[in-house]
C-alpha positions in Angstrom: 15.0 -21.5 20.3 14.9 -19.3 17.0 11.1 -17.4 17.4 9.1 -17.6 13.4 6.4 -15.7 14.4 4.5 -14.2 17.4 1.1 -14.5 18.7 0.1 -11.1 18.7 -2.6 -9.2 21.0 -4.4 -6.5 19.4 -3.4 -2.7 20.2 -7.2 -1.0 19.8 -10.6 -2.0 20.4 -11.4 -1.7 16.8 -8.7 -4.5 15.3 -9.5 -7.1 17.9 -11.2 -9.4 15.6 -8.1 -9.3 13.6 -6.0 -10.9 16.4 -8.0 -13.3 18.5 -11.7 -14.2 19.4 -12.8 -14.6 22.8 -16.4 -16.3 24.1 -18.4 -15.2 27.2 -15.7 -16.9 29.0 -12.7 -15.4 28.2 -11.7 -11.6 27.7 -8.3 -9.2 26.8 -7.1 -8.0 29.7 -4.8 -4.6 29.3 -3.0 -3.1 32.3 0.1 -1.1 30.8 2.8 -3.6 30.0 0.9 -6.5 31.7 -1.3 -7.9 28.6 -2.7 -11.7 29.1 -6.1 -13.4 28.2 -7.8 -13.9 31.3 -10.7 -17.1 31.5 -13.5 -18.4 33.7 -14.0 -22.0 33.6 -14.8 -23.3 29.7 -13.6 -19.7 28.6 -12.0 -19.8 25.2 -9.8 -18.4 22.7 -9.5 -18.3 19.5 -6.8 -17.6 16.9 -8.2 -18.4 14.0 -7.9 -14.3 12.8 -5.8 -12.7 10.0 -2.4 -11.6 12.3 -2.5 -14.8 14.4 -3.0 -17.5 11.4 0.2 -19.2 10.6 0.1 -19.5 6.7 2.1 -22.8 6.4 1.7 -22.7 2.7 4.2 -19.9 2.1 7.3 -20.7 4.5 7.2 -24.2 3.2 7.7 -22.8 -0.4 9.9 -19.8 0.6 12.0 -21.3 3.5 14.3 -24.0 4.5 12.2 -24.6 7.7 11.4 -27.7 8.4 10.9 -27.7 12.1 7.9 -26.3 14.1 6.8 -26.0 17.1 4.4 -23.6 19.1 5.1 -22.2 22.5 2.3 -21.3 25.3 2.6 -19.4 28.8 -0.7 -20.3 30.2 -1.5 -20.7 34.2 -4.3 -23.4 34.8 -5.7 -26.2 33.2 -6.4 -26.0 29.5 -7.3 -27.9 25.7 -5.0 -26.9 23.5 -6.4 -27.4 19.7 -4.6 -26.8 16.3 -6.7 -26.4 13.4 -5.9 -26.6 9.8 -7.8 -24.7 6.6 -6.8 -24.6 3.3 -9.9 -23.1 1.2 -13.3 -21.4 2.1 -15.1 -25.1 0.6 -13.1 -26.9 3.0 -14.5 -28.0 7.0 -11.3 -27.0 8.6 -9.4 -29.9 9.9 -8.4 -30.8 13.8 -4.8 -32.1 13.4 -4.0 -31.6 17.2 -5.6 -31.6 20.4 -4.1 -32.5 24.6 -4.9 -31.6 27.4 -2.5 -29.9 29.9 -3.4 -29.4 33.6 -1.8 -27.4 36.5 0.4 -25.3 34.0 2.5 -22.6 35.7 3.3 -19.2 34.0 7.0 -19.2 33.2 7.0 -22.7 32.3 6.2 -23.3 28.5 3.7 -25.6 27.2 5.7 -26.7 23.8 3.1 -28.9 20.8 5.1 -29.9 17.8 3.7 -28.6 14.4 3.1 -32.0 11.9 5.1 -32.4 9.9 2.5 -32.6 7.2 2.6 -28.8 6.6 5.2 -29.1 4.7 2.8 -31.3 2.1 0.3 -30.7 -0.1 -1.8 -31.0 2.9 -0.5 -27.3 4.4 -2.5 -24.1 4.7 -3.7 -22.1 7.3 -3.3 -23.0 10.8 -4.5 -21.8 13.9 -5.0 -22.2 17.8 -7.8 -22.8 20.1 -7.1 -23.0 24.1 -10.4 -23.7 26.3 -9.8 -23.2 30.3 -10.8 -25.7 32.1 -10.1 -24.8 35.5 -11.8 -22.2 37.5 -9.8 -19.3 36.6 -6.4 -19.4 33.6 -4.1 -16.9 32.1 -2.8 -17.0 28.7 0.0 -14.5 28.5 2.5 -15.4 25.2 2.9 -18.0 22.5 5.5 -18.3 20.1 6.2 -20.3 16.8 9.8 -21.5 17.0 12.5 -23.5 15.5 15.2 -25.4 16.9 17.0 -24.8 13.5 19.7 -22.2 13.0 19.7 -19.6 10.3 21.7 -20.2 7.1 22.2 -16.6 6.8 22.5 -13.4 9.0 20.4 -10.4 8.7 20.4 -6.8 9.1 17.7 -4.6 8.1 18.0 -1.2 6.9 14.6 0.6 7.6 14.1 4.1 5.4 11.4 6.0 5.5 10.7 9.8 4.4 8.4 12.1 5.7 7.4 15.8 4.6 5.9 17.2 7.3 4.2 14.1 8.7 5.7 14.4 12.3 3.4 12.8 14.5 3.3 10.1 11.9 6.8 9.1 11.6 7.9 9.6 15.3 4.6 7.5 16.1 6.1 4.9 14.2 9.4 4.9 14.9 8.5 4.7 18.7 6.6 1.5 18.2 9.4 -0.1 16.4 12.1 0.5 19.2 9.6 0.0 22.1 9.8 -3.7 20.6 11.5 -6.0 23.0 12.2 -8.9 20.3 13.3 -6.3 17.5 15.3 -4.8 19.8 17.8 -8.2 19.4 17.8 -7.9 16.0 20.3 -5.9 13.6 18.3 -3.6 12.0 18.7 0.4 11.7 16.0 3.0 10.9 16.7 5.9 8.6 13.9 8.8 8.7 14.7 11.3 5.5 13.3 14.1 6.3 12.3 16.1 3.3 10.6 18.8 4.7 13.5 19.2 7.6 10.6 19.7 10.5 12.5 17.4 12.5 15.3 17.3 15.0 18.1 14.9 16.4 16.5 15.8 19.6 13.3 14.1 18.9 15.3 10.5 17.1 18.3 10.2 20.2 18.4 6.3 20.2 21.7 5.0 18.3 19.4 2.8 16.1 17.7 5.7 14.7 19.5 8.6 11.6 17.5 11.6 11.3 18.6 12.8 7.2 17.6 16.3 6.1 16.6 16.5 2.9 15.4 18.2 -0.4 11.9 18.2 -1.2 12.7 15.9 -3.8 9.4 13.8 -3.3 9.2 10.0 -1.9 11.4 7.9 -4.6 14.2 11.3 -3.9 13.6 10.3 0.0 13.6 6.9 -0.1 16.4 6.8 -2.2 18.8 8.9 0.2 17.7 6.8 2.8 18.9 3.6 0.7 22.4 5.8 -0.1 23.2 6.1 3.6 22.3 2.6 4.3 24.4 1.4 1.8 27.2 3.3 2.3 27.1 1.9 5.7 28.0 -1.9 3.9 26.2 -4.1 6.8 22.6 -4.2 6.2 22.1 -7.6 4.0 18.1 -6.3 3.4 16.8 -2.9 2.9 12.8 -2.1 4.2 10.6 1.2 2.7 8.3 2.3 4.5 5.9 5.4 4.0 5.6 7.6 7.2 1.7 7.9 7.2 1.1 4.4 8.7 0.1 2.7 11.2 2.2 0.2 11.9 2.0 -3.6 13.5 5.6 -3.6 14.0 5.0 -8.1 14.1 5.5 -7.2 10.2 8.8 -6.1 10.7 9.9 -8.9 13.0 8.7 -11.8 10.2 10.7 -10.2 7.8 14.0 -11.7 9.8 13.3 -15.0 9.8 11.8 -15.2 6.3 15.5 -14.1 5.0 17.2 -15.8 7.9 15.8 -19.0 6.6 14.8 -18.0 2.7 15.4 -20.7 -0.1 15.7 -18.0 -2.9 16.3 -14.2 -2.6 12.8 -12.6 -3.0 10.9 -9.4 -2.0 8.3 -8.9 0.8 5.0 -6.5 -0.5 3.5 -5.9 2.9 -0.4 -6.0 2.5 -2.8 -2.3 2.8 -5.0 -2.4 5.7 -8.2 0.4 5.1 -7.0 3.6 8.2 -10.7 4.1 8.6 -11.8 0.7 8.3 -9.5 -1.5 10.4 -10.7 -4.9 8.9 -11.0 -4.2 5.0 -8.0 -5.5 3.9 -7.3 -3.1 0.4 -4.2 -4.5 -1.3 -2.1 -7.5 -1.4 0.1 -6.8 -4.1 -1.0 -5.3 -7.5 -0.9 -5.8 -11.4 0.6 -3.0 -13.2 -1.1 -1.7 -17.1 -4.4 -4.3 -16.6 -7.5 -3.8 -15.1 -10.2 -6.0 -14.6 -14.0 -5.8 -16.3 -17.3 -6.7 -15.3 -16.8 -10.0 -16.3 -13.4 -11.2 -14.4 -11.4 -10.6 -17.4 -8.2 -8.8 -17.1 -8.0 -5.7 -20.0 -4.8 -3.8 -21.1 -4.7 -0.3 -19.9 -1.0 1.2 -19.5 -2.4 3.7 -17.1 -3.8 1.4 -14.4 -3.5 -0.9 -11.3 -5.2 -3.6 -10.6 -5.0 -4.6 -6.5 -4.9 -8.0 -5.8 -7.4 -8.9 -2.4 -9.1 -5.7 -2.9 -12.1 -5.0 -0.4 -12.1 -8.1 1.9 -13.4 -8.2 5.1 -10.5 -9.8 6.9 -13.3 -10.4 9.9 -13.9 -13.6 8.0 -12.2 -16.5 8.6 -13.0 -18.3 5.1 -11.6 -14.4 3.9 -8.2 -15.2 5.1 -7.9 -18.6 3.9 -8.6 -17.1 0.2 -4.9 -15.5 1.2 -3.2 -18.4 0.3 -4.3 -18.4 -3.4 -1.0 -16.5 -3.8 -0.8 -13.9 -6.9 2.0 -13.4 -9.3 2.2 -9.6 -8.5 4.3 -7.3 -10.3 4.8 -4.4 -7.7 4.5 -3.8 -4.1 3.6 -0.3 -3.1 6.4 1.1 -0.9 3.9 1.6 2.2 6.1 -1.8 3.3 8.2 -3.1 0.9 11.1 -4.8 1.7 14.2 -6.5 -0.7 17.7 -7.4 -0.6 20.7 -5.5 -1.5 22.2 -8.0 -3.7 19.2 -6.8 -5.7 20.1 -3.2 -5.9 23.4 -3.9 -6.5 22.5 -5.7 -9.8 19.3 -3.3 -11.0 20.5 0.2 -9.5 18.5 2.8 -7.4 14.7 4.4 -8.1 13.8 6.5 -10.8 13.7 10.1 -9.9 10.4 10.9 -10.0 9.4 12.6 -6.7 6.4 10.8 -6.1 4.1 7.8 -7.8 5.1 4.9 -10.1 8.6 4.9 -8.0 7.5 2.1 -6.3 5.9 0.1 -9.7 9.1 0.8 -12.1 11.2 -1.0 -9.0 9.2 -3.8 -8.5 9.0 -4.5 -12.0 13.0 -4.4 -12.3 13.2 -7.1 -9.3 10.4 -9.3 -10.9 12.4 -9.1 -14.1 16.2 -9.7 -12.3 14.1 -12.0 -9.4 11.2 -13.6 -11.9 8.1 -14.0 -10.5 9.1 -13.5 -6.4 7.8 -10.5 -5.4 5.6 -12.2 -1.9 2.5 -11.1 -0.2 2.7 -13.1 2.8 -0.6 -13.0 4.9 0.1 -11.2 8.2 2.6 -9.1 6.9 0.6 -5.7 6.8 0.1 -2.1 7.7 -3.1 0.3 8.1 -2.8 3.2 5.4 -5.2 5.9 3.8 -7.2 4.1 1.3 -7.2 5.4 -2.5 -10.7 6.5 -2.3 -10.2 9.0 0.3 -8.3 10.7 -1.6 -8.1 13.7 -3.9 -4.9 15.3 -4.8 -5.5 16.9 -8.0 -1.9 17.5 -8.5 -1.0 13.3 -8.2 -2.7 13.2 -11.6 0.4 14.8 -12.9 2.8 12.5 -11.6 0.7 9.7 -12.8 0.4 10.5 -15.9 4.3 11.6 -16.6 5.7 8.6 -14.5 3.9 6.4 -16.5 4.5 7.2 -19.3 8.1 7.1 -18.7 7.8 3.8 -16.8 6.8 2.5 -20.5 9.4 4.2 -22.0 11.5 2.1 -20.1 10.8 -1.1 -21.8 9.1 0.0 -24.8 5.6 -1.1 -23.8 3.3 1.9 -24.9 2.4 3.2 -28.3 1.7 6.3 -29.3 -1.9 5.5 -30.0 -2.4 3.3 -27.2 -1.6 6.6 -24.9 -3.3 8.8 -26.9 -6.4 7.0 -26.9 -6.7 6.0 -22.6 -5.3 9.8 -21.8 -7.8 11.1 -24.4 -10.9 9.1 -22.3 -9.4 10.0 -19.1 -8.8 13.4 -20.0 -13.1 13.2 -21.3 -13.9 11.7 -18.2 -12.6 14.6 -16.4 -14.1 17.2 -18.6 -17.7 15.3 -17.9 -17.2 15.7 -14.4 -15.8 19.5 -14.6 -12.5 18.9 -13.4 -10.9 20.9 -15.4 -7.7 21.1 -12.7 -7.2 17.6 -13.2 -7.2 17.9 -17.3 -4.6 20.5 -16.9 -2.7 17.8 -14.6 -2.8 15.3 -17.6 -1.7 17.6 -20.5 0.9 19.0 -18.4 2.0 15.9 -17.6 1.7 14.8 -21.3 3.7 17.6 -22.7 6.6 16.9 -19.5 7.1 13.8 -21.0 7.8 14.8 -24.0 10.7 17.0 -23.0 12.8 14.1 -22.8 15.3 13.3 -19.3 16.7 16.5 -19.2 13.4 17.5 -17.5 14.6 15.4 -14.8 18.1 15.8 -15.4 18.1 20.0 -15.1 17.7 19.0 -11.1 15.3 21.4 -10.6 12.4 18.9 -8.8 11.2 21.4 -6.4 10.9 24.4 -9.0 9.1 21.9 -11.0 6.7 20.6 -8.2 6.1 24.3 -7.5 4.7 24.9 -10.5 2.8 21.5 -10.8 0.9 23.1 -7.3 0.3 26.2 -9.1 -1.6 24.8 -12.4 -3.5 22.4 -10.5 -5.4 25.0 -8.6 -5.7 27.6 -12.0 -9.0 26.8 -12.6 -11.3 28.4 -9.4 -14.4 26.6 -10.1 -13.6 23.7 -7.8 -14.1 24.6 -4.1 -14.4 22.5 -1.1 -17.5 22.5 2.1 -18.0 20.5 4.9 -20.4 17.2 4.1 -22.8 18.5 7.0 -24.1 21.1 4.6 -25.7 18.4 2.4 -27.7 17.1 4.8 -30.5 19.4 4.1 -30.1 18.7 0.4 -29.8 14.9 0.2 -30.9 12.1 1.8 -28.4 10.5 5.0 -28.6 7.1 3.4 -26.0 8.1 0.3 -25.1 5.3 -1.9 -23.9 4.6 -5.1 -26.3 5.6 -7.7 -26.4 3.8 -10.9 -28.6 5.9 -13.7 -29.7 3.4 -16.5 -29.4 5.4 -19.6 -30.5 4.9 -22.8 -28.1 4.4 -26.1 -29.1 7.7 -27.0 -28.9 9.4 -24.1 -25.3 8.7 -23.4 -24.3 8.8 -26.8 -26.6 12.5 -27.3 -24.1 13.2 -23.7 -20.8 12.3 -25.0 -21.6 14.8 -28.1 -22.1 17.7 -26.3 -19.3 17.0 -24.3 -22.0 15.9 -20.5 -23.5 19.2 -21.2 -21.0 21.6 -22.2 -22.4 22.0 -25.7 -25.7 22.9 -24.5 -27.6 26.0 -24.6 -28.2 27.4 -21.3 -32.1 27.1 -20.9 -31.1 23.0 -21.1 -29.3 23.1 -18.3 -30.9 22.6 -14.4 -28.9 24.5 -11.6 -29.9 21.9 -9.6 -26.8 20.0 -8.0 -25.8 16.3 -8.0 -24.2 14.0 -5.9 -21.6 11.7 -7.5 -20.6 9.3 -4.6 -17.4 7.7 -4.7 -17.1 4.4 -2.4 -14.5 1.4 -1.6 -16.1 -0.5 -4.3 -18.0 1.8 -6.8 -18.7 5.1 -8.1 -21.5 7.1 -9.5 -21.2 7.5 -13.3 -21.1 10.3 -15.0 -24.3 10.0 -17.3 -26.2 11.2 -14.3 -24.2 14.4 -14.4 -25.8 15.0 -17.7 -27.8 18.6 -18.2 -26.5 19.8 -14.7 -24.6 23.0 -13.7 -22.9 22.0 -10.5 -21.5 18.3 -9.1 -21.3 17.1 -5.3 -18.4 14.3 -5.0 -18.4 12.5 -1.7 -15.9 10.3 -0.9 -16.6 7.6 2.1 -14.8 8.3 5.6 -14.2 11.7 4.6 -15.6 14.8 5.7 -15.3 17.6 2.8 -17.0 17.6 -0.6 -15.7 18.7 -3.5 -17.5 20.9 -5.5 -17.1 21.5 -9.2 -19.3 23.9 -11.5 -19.6 23.8 -14.9 -17.7 26.3 -17.3 -18.4 25.8 -21.3 -15.4 27.9 -22.2 -12.8 26.2 -20.1 -13.8 23.1 -21.2 -13.5 23.3 -24.9 -10.6 25.3 -24.7 -8.8 22.1 -22.5 -10.2 19.8 -25.1 -8.7 22.0 -28.2 -5.8 22.3 -26.0 -5.3 18.8 -26.3 -5.9 17.9 -29.3 -3.6 20.5 -30.3 -0.5 18.6 -27.9 -1.4 15.3 -29.1 -0.7 16.4 -32.9 2.2 17.7 -32.0 3.8 15.0 -30.4 3.1 12.4 -33.2 6.2 12.7 -34.9 8.7 13.1 -31.8 7.3 10.3 -30.3 9.3 7.3 -31.1 12.3 9.9 -30.3 11.4 10.8 -27.2 10.5 7.5 -26.0 14.3 6.4 -27.2 15.8 9.1 -24.9 14.3 7.5 -22.1 15.4 4.3 -22.2 19.1 5.3 -23.5 19.0 7.7 -19.9 17.8 5.0 -17.4 20.7 2.9 -16.5 22.4 7.1 -16.2 19.1 8.6 -14.1 19.4 5.0 -11.3 23.3 5.4 -11.0 24.7 6.3 -7.9 26.3 8.8 -9.6 23.3 10.5 -11.0 22.0 10.4 -7.5 24.2 11.5 -5.1 24.6 14.8 -7.9 20.4 15.0 -8.2 20.2 15.5 -4.0 23.5 17.5 -3.7 25.7 15.2 -1.9 28.7 16.1 -3.7 28.9 19.5 -3.0 31.3 20.5 0.1 28.5 21.8 2.6 26.5 18.7 2.0 22.7 18.4 1.5 21.2 22.0 0.6 
């Protein structure tokens, strides 16, 4: 018997609806390691959920599996039903039903999956179990096969961290506590960019702690990848962020996927909202495209378009939407698995510090494998959502590394770069976000320095200067959100003020008030609200001197105050930079393309990480 996937029980109450649904006569009992469903007569548990559905279409397409069956550990008398759904419009189809009497724990009952799971009729299947006796128990369930794997799989799990000790130790602990993973050939490489962890904290032989320079996420992941490659035993690798909450079944499911794989493919784990545990934030994404209000894709070299964004996974119909497979451009490094074979062919990640490293690496994998980056439903982690983040310095790396990524592929014209970055910079000025505007200019200027910027091998000093620059303008401050209670209604929502064409044009022409005389400006604060689905519109700020930014699920408010002089000087400096750069654009882009093979080579990375020095990592 080879287990393909397991029926999982919820780890926390706030995630229970992603695993199982019980009626009033059934409940989950959890005591230490003894977790089970307890039934009274007519108690029912349904696994019509995100994590415990079996998305048969993906396994039929990507694996050689042909014969599958459920194994269930039950005590009592039961009716077991197996249902299939294909889309939100169709009713569910009962494909199996049988009564089982006098079930005993330790003697699993077996339910064969109909061969239709390999046909065009396949979709998403799930179990519902109803107790027919006065008392009953369900303790475990598996989907298994008698087929032998067609290859052995060994997995190098690589996570890098910078002073997020609690998160990474919890992740490692959860992996090591999973009994099924103990039988798998895996090793966890913890790359410590902050050098705040000790070997005493990771004494299991399946974990290796690697102190590293602070070379960002790309440097940390690559340091771990180099170490794993040198051991020369791993067929596949998994990049995984440090600041996540992990469902270890996501790691387990990688093994049968690759053991029975028809072809080489990468797996992009989905991201669930860390604060709203049942909300799906992203299941892979498109690069350099965005979706307009009509649902059409439009070109923007500096944007991403997340697939399956903001879906509530508590809704069974939503889980059917996940059967619609998207053509992904990339999977993020919060959970991204790939083969050694593809690394041998495409090289190592780019030394981007952070931002864009996962996109650029994924684009190369896609180019090598075709449309073979798979976001398989049920493989996911919880991560802090985009709307809750507000790190100003991130914008520097986003701009610089986007431009490098496009240069490698010769996919960005100078006029397009200027057009989209000018629009972004003006938006920042309209919202008095002068520090972020500085990051845009700095990112553009450093891109124009060419590859020597990275080859100088001084990323730590550069990062320190970026951090300092991101705090240059002191008009931006932070306060606690409870201070807003006396100023604004507690029932905050996104306010879209309908501006007339003339008003909007006048606001833009005056840099949203920067060019207005003081007597036309109001001293009242204006609240700018950012939520998972939308955000306020910049014209509501017109004629105001101060903006209070409130992001949903956060307790901090960011205050921006207008400064005419700063706003105008930043705009003038930007105009000088883009005029000066026009003549050099083609040559700089060519330099980045020519340096690409070197920057992704083992030789470069060993020098960049100072691995060739006699004393090791510095």
